[in-house]
N, C-alpha and C positions, 0 to 999 in steps of 0.2 A: 517534345517540340524540337524541331530541327533548326539549328541556327546556321545561317549562311553569311558569309562575308563577301562583300563586293570587291572584286579586283579589277581595276581598270585595265583595258587591253594595253599591251606593250606597244610603244610607238614603232612604226616601221623604220627600217634602217635609213631610208631616204629622208625621213623627217628629222632624224637625229643627227645626221652628218653636219659637220661644221662647214659652212660655205667658205671657200677660199676667196682671197681678195682678187678681184679682177682689176686690171689696169684701167685708167680713165678711158683710154681708147677702146678697150674691150667693152666697157659699160656703154659707151656711145654707140658702138656697133650693135650691141644687144638691144638698146633702147630704140634705135632706128629700125631694127628688125621687128620689134614689137609694134612699131608704128606702121608696119606694112611695107616698108621700103625694100626694094630688091637690091641685089649685090651691086649692080651698076650704079644705081641711084645713091647708095651709101658711099660708094667710091667717089662719085662726083661731089657729094655734099662734104665729105671729109678731105677732099683733095689727095686721095691715095689711089693706088691701083686696085683693080678687082682681085688680083692675086693677094694683095695685103689684106683686103676684107676677108677673103677666103681663109687666110692664115689666122686672123683674129677669130673668125667663127670656129675654126677647129680648136683653137686654144680655149675658147669659151666652153665648148661642148666637153672638152677634156677636163677642164678645171671643175665644172659643175657636175661631172659624171652623168651628163645627159645623153639621151639616145640620139638626139638631133637638135637643130636650132629651135624647132617648135617647143621641144621639151625644155630647152635652156631658157626660152622666154617664159614658159610657165613657172619654172623654178625662180627666175628673177622676179617675177611679179609676186609670187607667193612670199618670197623672202623680203619684199619691199626694196630690192636692189634697184629695180626700175619701176616705172608706173605703167 
């Protein structure tokens, strides 16, 4: 009789990385992006320039090691950072 043991698959690197802390403003930008707002609308809602929104977006992508903002939104939702 052959005895086998079950070994669960190792988690992927993306699933095991610790998520960095985003600033409150970065979380707001990420949430508004998830809500479907464009850069101009986010700037108007937060009373900041579109350049500032762009900078926050680049910071978010970098901190979450995302490919782009769509990927950052997916990471934020999966990690319950945003809704």
